[in-house]
C-alpha positions as CSV (number, residue, x, y, z in Angstrom):
1,M,12.5,16.4,-61.4
2,R,11.0,17.0,-58.0
3,K,13.1,16.7,-54.9
4,S,12.5,13.9,-52.5
5,P,10.9,14.7,-49.1
6,R,14.1,13.8,-47.4
7,N,16.2,16.2,-49.5
8,R,13.6,18.9,-48.8
9,Y,14.4,18.8,-45.0
10,Y,18.2,19.0,-45.3
11,P,18.3,22.7,-44.4
12,L,16.3,22.0,-41.2
13,Y,18.5,19.1,-40.3
14,F,21.4,21.6,-40.4
15,G,19.5,24.5,-38.8
16,L,18.0,22.8,-35.8
17,P,21.4,22.0,-34.2
18,L,22.4,25.6,-34.7
19,L,19.2,26.7,-32.8
20,L,20.0,24.3,-30.0
21,G,23.6,25.5,-29.8
22,F,22.4,29.1,-29.7
23,G,20.1,28.3,-26.8
24,A,22.8,26.7,-24.8
25,L,25.2,29.5,-25.5
26,A,22.7,32.1,-24.6
27,F,22.0,30.4,-21.3
28,A,25.7,30.2,-20.5
29,A,26.2,33.9,-21.5
30,T,23.3,34.9,-19.3
31,R,24.7,33.0,-16.3
32,N,28.3,34.3,-16.8
33,P,28.5,37.5,-18.9
34,A,32.3,37.5,-18.9
35,S,33.6,33.9,-18.7
36,S,37.2,33.0,-18.4
37,L,37.0,31.2,-21.8
38,D,35.7,34.3,-23.5
39,L,38.5,36.4,-22.0
40,S,41.1,33.8,-22.9
41,V,40.1,33.5,-26.5
42,A,39.8,37.3,-26.9
43,S,43.3,37.7,-25.4
44,F,44.7,35.2,-27.8
45,V,43.2,36.9,-30.8
46,Q,44.4,40.3,-29.7
47,S,47.9,39.0,-29.0
48,F,48.5,39.2,-32.8
49,E,47.9,43.0,-32.7
50,S,49.9,45.1,-35.0
51,P,49.3,48.4,-36.9
52,S,48.9,46.7,-40.3
53,L,46.7,43.9,-39.0
54,T,44.5,46.5,-37.2
55,K,43.9,48.3,-40.5
56,V,42.9,45.0,-42.1
57,M,40.5,44.2,-39.3
58,E,39.0,47.7,-39.4
59,L,38.4,47.1,-43.2
60,F,36.5,43.9,-42.5
61,T,34.5,45.4,-39.7
62,V,33.5,48.2,-42.0
63,L,32.6,45.6,-44.7
64,G,30.2,44.1,-42.1
65,S,28.7,47.4,-41.0
66,A,25.1,48.2,-41.5
67,K,25.8,50.9,-44.1
68,V,28.0,48.7,-46.3
69,S,25.8,45.7,-45.9
70,A,22.8,47.8,-46.9
71,L,24.7,49.1,-50.0
72,V,25.7,45.5,-51.0
73,A,22.1,44.4,-50.5
74,L,20.7,47.3,-52.5
75,L,23.0,46.6,-55.4
76,S,22.1,42.9,-55.3
77,I,18.4,43.8,-55.3
78,V,18.9,46.0,-58.3
79,L,20.7,43.2,-60.1
80,L,18.1,40.6,-59.2
81,Y,15.1,42.8,-60.0
82,V,16.2,45.0,-62.9
83,V,18.8,43.0,-64.7
84,L,18.0,39.3,-64.1
85,R,14.3,39.6,-63.4
86,H,14.6,37.1,-60.5
87,R,11.8,38.5,-58.3
88,L,11.5,35.4,-56.1
89,E,15.2,35.4,-55.4
90,L,14.8,39.1,-54.5
91,V,12.1,38.2,-51.9
92,F,14.4,35.5,-50.5
93,L,17.3,37.9,-50.1
94,C,15.1,40.5,-48.4
95,C,13.6,38.0,-46.0
96,V,16.9,36.5,-45.0
97,V,18.7,39.9,-44.4
98,G,15.7,41.7,-43.0
99,G,14.7,38.9,-40.7
100,S,18.2,38.5,-39.4
101,A,18.4,42.2,-38.6
102,V,15.1,42.2,-36.7
103,M,16.1,39.1,-34.8
104,N,19.4,40.7,-33.8
105,Q,17.8,43.8,-32.4
106,L,15.2,41.9,-30.4
107,M,17.8,39.5,-28.9
108,K,20.1,42.4,-27.9
109,I,17.1,43.9,-26.0
110,V,16.3,40.6,-24.4
111,F,19.9,39.7,-23.3
112,H,21.2,43.3,-22.9
113,R,24.8,42.1,-22.5
114,E,27.4,44.9,-22.1
115,R,30.3,45.1,-24.5
116,P,33.9,44.2,-23.4
117,S,35.9,47.0,-21.9
118,V,39.3,45.4,-21.4
119,H,41.1,46.2,-24.6
120,R,39.0,48.1,-27.1
121,L,40.6,49.5,-30.3
122,I,37.5,51.2,-31.6
123,E,34.4,52.7,-30.0
124,E,31.1,51.0,-30.4
125,T,27.7,51.5,-28.9
126,G,24.7,49.2,-28.1
127,F,24.5,45.8,-26.5
128,S,26.9,43.0,-27.3
129,F,25.0,39.7,-27.6
130,P,24.7,38.4,-30.3
131,S,27.1,40.1,-32.7
132,G,25.1,42.1,-35.3
133,H,28.0,42.2,-37.7
134,T,28.3,38.4,-37.7
135,M,24.5,37.9,-38.0
136,G,24.4,40.4,-40.9
137,A,27.4,38.7,-42.6
138,I,25.9,35.3,-42.4
139,A,22.5,36.5,-43.7
140,L,23.8,38.7,-46.6
141,Y,26.9,36.8,-47.8
142,G,25.3,33.4,-47.1
143,A,22.1,34.3,-49.1
144,L,24.2,35.7,-52.0
145,A,26.3,32.5,-52.0
146,F,23.1,30.4,-52.1
147,L,21.7,32.4,-55.0
148,L,24.9,32.5,-57.0
149,W,25.4,28.7,-56.4
150,R,22.2,28.1,-58.3
151,H,23.7,29.8,-61.4
152,I,27.2,28.5,-61.3
153,R,27.6,25.2,-63.1
154,T,31.3,24.4,-62.6
155,R,32.6,22.7,-59.5
156,I,35.7,25.0,-59.2
157,G,33.4,28.0,-59.4
158,R,31.2,26.7,-56.6
159,V,34.2,25.8,-54.5
160,L,35.6,29.3,-54.9
161,L,32.2,30.8,-54.1
162,I,32.0,28.9,-50.8
163,I,35.6,29.7,-49.8
164,T,35.2,33.4,-50.6
165,S,31.9,33.7,-48.7
166,C,33.2,31.8,-45.7
167,A,36.4,33.8,-45.6
168,I,34.4,37.1,-45.6
169,I,32.1,35.9,-42.9
170,G,34.9,34.5,-40.8
171,M,37.1,37.6,-41.0
172,I,34.2,39.9,-40.1
173,G,33.5,37.9,-37.0
174,I,37.2,37.7,-36.0
175,S,37.6,41.5,-36.6
176,R,35.0,42.1,-33.9
177,I,36.9,40.1,-31.4
178,Y,40.3,41.6,-32.4
179,L,39.0,45.2,-32.2
180,G,37.6,44.4,-28.7
181,V,34.0,45.2,-29.3
182,H,32.6,41.7,-28.9
183,Y,33.2,38.6,-26.8
184,P,34.0,35.4,-28.8
185,S,30.6,34.0,-27.6
186,D,28.9,37.1,-29.1
187,V,30.3,36.2,-32.5
188,L,29.6,32.5,-32.1
189,A,26.0,33.3,-31.0
190,G,25.5,35.5,-34.1
191,L,26.8,32.7,-36.3
192,L,24.4,30.1,-34.8
193,A,21.3,32.4,-34.7
194,S,21.7,33.7,-38.2
195,G,22.8,30.3,-39.5
196,F,19.5,28.9,-38.2
197,W,17.5,31.7,-39.8
198,F,19.3,31.3,-43.1
199,S,18.7,27.5,-43.1
200,F,15.0,28.0,-42.3
201,M,14.6,30.4,-45.1
202,V,16.4,28.1,-47.5
203,Y,13.9,25.4,-46.5
204,Q,11.0,27.7,-47.1
205,Y,12.4,28.8,-50.5
206,Q,12.9,25.3,-51.7
207,L,9.5,24.2,-50.4
208,Y,7.8,27.0,-52.3
209,M,9.8,26.3,-55.5
210,E,8.8,22.6,-55.3
211,R,5.1,23.4,-54.8
212,R,5.3,26.0,-57.6
213,T,6.9,23.5,-60.0
214,G,4.2,21.0,-59.1
215,K,1.4,23.4,-59.8
216,M,3.0,24.4,-63.2
217,S,3.2,20.7,-64.1
218,I,-0.5,20.2,-63.3
219,G,-1.4,23.3,-65.2
220,R,0.3,21.8,-68.3
221,G,-1.6,18.5,-67.8
222,N,1.3,16.5,-66.5
223,T,1.3,14.2,-63.5
224,P,3.1,16.0,-60.6
């Protein structure tokens, strides 16, 4: 059964507000690199500082690092290509993750916002806006959740999948604020930018699948 044109555009309906939100946030961050709201939210998050919580936050920030994300992506690629033979899903994963990484590097160059220096618990280099950890988390764990969702049939399984992926993404973003290497607006901008890219790629994936299904139906002599 083919999807209706309205259902086809659902990812874009969700993604366009994210793009507009990012644009507004980027404008505000450019006008005021260290706003009082940013500093207040960061101060609140860091008010919970403790040795044990710092270790937890460091664990999540490592989970969102480029090396670990690349390892998780590589293992997922091997699973999709070698074990499951899902080559189209492999292309989708690579496009989402790779595109998000390229976008992040380009935007860091464009906005060149310096990192916070008030209360930093770890050292980090490079520009701050938007958060690369957050963008990578949205792209990688969002794409994996989307692909796994298609193969999970139970409602409880899907609910647990969404909760787990959202928790990982959220904790990676919060860890960057807690450790003092990003402003809250950096993390929010990363969520909005990568969220838009993810939504756009889901739209492209579903559109391709719809056209592919239609061509296969025509090839079998059926009415599309």
